[in-house]
GUGUKOL-673813 format. One record per residue (C-alpha): residue in one letter; x, y, z. Coordinates in steps of 0.2 Angstrom, whole numbers, plus 2048, in hexadecimal, padded with zeros to 3 digits. Example, Ala and Ser with C-alpha at 12.3 -4.5 7.8 and 13.67 -1.06 7.14 Angstrom:
A83E7EA827S8447FB824
***
This chain:
M5587F2834N55B805831N54B80E82ES55381781EC553807815S541805815K539805804V54A8017FBS5477F67ECH5547EA7E6K5587E47D5K5657DC7CAI56C7E57BBK5767DD7AET5867E87A9N5977E67A2G5947D47A1I58F7D07B3S5807D27BEL57F7E07CCH5747E17DAV56F7F27DDA5637FB7EBE5598087E5K54C8157ECG5458267E6T5438307D7G54C83F7CFP55E8417C9L5688317CAV5748307D8V5808207D9L58881C7EAL5988107E8H59D8077F9G5AD8037FEF5B77F5807P5B07EB810E5A07F080DL58F7EE803W5817FA7FCF57B7FA80FS589805814W57F81380BR56F80F814H56E82281CQ57282A80BI565820802G55782680BF55D83780EL56083A7FBA5518327F5D54683C801R54E84D7F9G54A8497E8Y55783D7E0H55782C7D9V5648237E3V56B8137DEA5788097E8P5807F97E1D58A7EC7E9L59A7EE7DFR5A17E07D4G5A77D27E0Y59D7D77EFG58B7D27F6D57E7CC7EAS5887D37DAD5927C67D0A5A47C37D5P5AF7BE7C8A5BC7B17CDS5CA7B87C5A5D37C77CCS5D67CE7BAL5C47D27B8Y5C47DF7C7T5CE7EE7BDL5C98007BEF5C37FD7ACH5B77EF7B1L5B27F97C1V5AE8097B7G5A57FF7A9D59A7F87B7I5948097BDL59280F7AAG5868007A8I57B8067B7I57A8177B1D57481079FH5688047A7F55F8137AFG56081C79EE56982B7A5K57783479CQ57F83A7ABA57E8367BFL58383D7CFV5908317D6V59682E7E8G5A48237EDF5AC81D7FEG5BD8157FFW5BF8097EFG5AD8117E9A5B68217E9V5C481A7DEV5B98147D2G5B08247D2W5BF82F7CFH5C38247C0L5B28247B9S5B38377BAL5C58357B2F5BF8297A4R5AE8307A0P5AB8427A7D59D84379BR5938377A6V59683E7B7K58C84E7BCA5968507CDF59F8447D8V5A28437EAA5B183A7F1I5B0833804S5C183080DV5CB82E7FDP5D283A7F1Y5D88377DFF5E98317DEQ5F28337CER5FE8257C8D6118277CAP6188257B8N62881D7BFT6228127CES6128077CFF6058087DBL60A7F97E6Q61D7FE7E5T61980F7ECY60E8087F9R61C7FC7FFR6288097FES61E814809Y617808815G6207F7813D6197E6810G60D7E781FF6017F4816H5F17ED813M5F27F0800C6017E57FFQ5FB7D880AF5EB7D4800Q5F67D17F1E5F87BE7F1P5E97B37EEG5E27AA7FCK5ED7B280AA5E17BF80FE5D47B580DR5DB7A981AS5E07B6826F5CD7BD826A5C77AB829R5CE7AB839Y5C17B683FD5AE7B583DC5A87C3832L59E7CE83FT5B07D0848I5B87D4837M5AA7E2835K5AD7E9847K5C07EA843F5BE7F6835L5B380183ER5C280D844I5D180D83AT5DA81C841Q5E982783DT5F481D849Q5F080C841N5F281182EF5EC80082AI5FD7F882BA6017E7833S60E7E483FP61D7DA839G6197C8837K6077CA839D5F77CE82EV5ED7DE82DI5DD7D6834D5E67D0843C5EC7E2847L5DC7EA846E5D37EC858T5C27E585BP5B97F1865F5AF7EB874V5A17F8873L59A7FE862P59A810860A58A818860W58881A84DI586809848S57D7FA84FE5827E8852E5737E4847E5797EF838L58A7E6839Q5827D5839F57A7DA828S58B7DC81FA5937CD82AD5867C0823K5897C6811F59B7C4813Q59A7B381BE5907AD80CT59B7B67FFG5AC7B7807F5B97C4803S5C17BE7F4G5B87CB7E8A5BC7D97F4F5CE7D47F4N5CF7D37E1Y5CD7E67E0Y5DF7E87E9R5E57DA7DEC5E37E57CFI5ED7F37D4E5FC7EF7CAK5F27EC7BBN5E97FE7BDW5F98067BEE5FE7FF7ACL5EB8037A6L5EC8157ACA5FC81B7A3P5F1823794W5E982F7A1Q5FA8357A8G5F88467AEA5E68477A8Q5DB8537B2I5CA84E7BBT5BE85B7B5V5AE8567BDP5A88617CCA5AE8577DBK5AD8577EEL5B984E7FBI5B284A80CI5BF843818G5C084082CD5CD848835K5D183783ED5D282D82FY5E282382DG5EF82D822F5E583D825E5F3849827S5FC842817T5ED84180DM5E9855812K5FB85980CY5F98507FCI5E88587F8E5EF8697FDG5FD8687F1D5FD8717E1G5FF85F7D7F5EE8597DEK5E586A7DAN5EC86A7C9L5E48587C6V5D485B7CEP5D186E7CBN5BE86E7CEL5BF8687E0E5B786B7F1T5BE864801T5B4861812I5BC85B822L5B185382FE5B8854841D5BA84584DC5B6837841Y5BF82A839H5BF821828Y5AD81B826I5A582C828H59682981EV59181E82BE59882683AK592837835A584832829Q57A84282CE58984D82AV58F84481AS57D844812Q57C856814E58C85A80DI58784E7FEL5768577FDS57D8687FCF5898647EFF57E85C7E3L5718687E5K57B8737DBF57A8687CDS5688637CEI55D8727CEN54C8687CCS55085F7DDF55486F7E6I5428767E0R53A8657E5L5438657F6F53F8787F9N52D8767F5S52B866801L532871810N52287681CN528887823N53189681CK53F89482BT544882823R54488A812M550898817M55B88C81FL55D88280EL561893805R56E897811L57688680FM5778887FDK57E8997FEK58B89380AA5908867FDG5928947F1E5838917E6D57489B7E1P56688E7DFW55C89A7D5R5678A07C8
***
């Protein structure tokens, strides 16, 4: 098992009417890490130790429907209101007024809407691979996806209860974990006509150097126990979310935010065109963007060190006490000067 997960504690937290399992390490400002699909708290194994060792209290839950957290049977209990409420309950549990938040995939979607609904509870937010998408007032999310990508798009295929579960059941869970490692621009997560998405994802014969079979097996074993219905229920609430979000039409996300994206991720070119447009900049005016070269979708694992450094450099702007602790812990002036240069590069004077 990954060494960075040593001394990680685990507990169950009652929040928003359910019980969530969380992994926890460190002391200092609260950082909440929100995983994506199909993942668990374990996908943050590199960032948990990295941030905890640098003066942060890091908490990574299994989100509702995943892992050792409760998984309500009804898909109607997976709206963004439910998911954001879960995270507010975690922040409350630890007695904090605000948290630093990181989200990947669906975790990024939850983080964006946590920042939209309750900006008073989010000190800063880092989104990995997924920008904020505002609702079209005239066309629902699912209608937009079908119009743009067809019925083979994964979000469309996951709608019918039981259908996606049956297609995933044709494979063992370890194979499923392997299939998601390198979703690329050319695949765009769309099934060929008459096929299911999971059938169209390639299974690598050799694992990339950045992940081991043991690490994949950890997640595979858990999904073997729980199945994937809880995860699919996020997609089955897409239309309901479109209805619920109407009061926030045109609302800005004012929380300081950073988007980190890989240049080989699926939909990269269209994503960049979108976030460079005036419409997105008006919606998220306080945004930094970092593009990592030669990496795919799950960049927090594939480029763990780089992503961890990007998160740290951003969060240090909002947590001066953590900066001081980190600065004082360094054992030579050369390393201290490197840290100061990192902060200057990020446009921040840590001593102000």
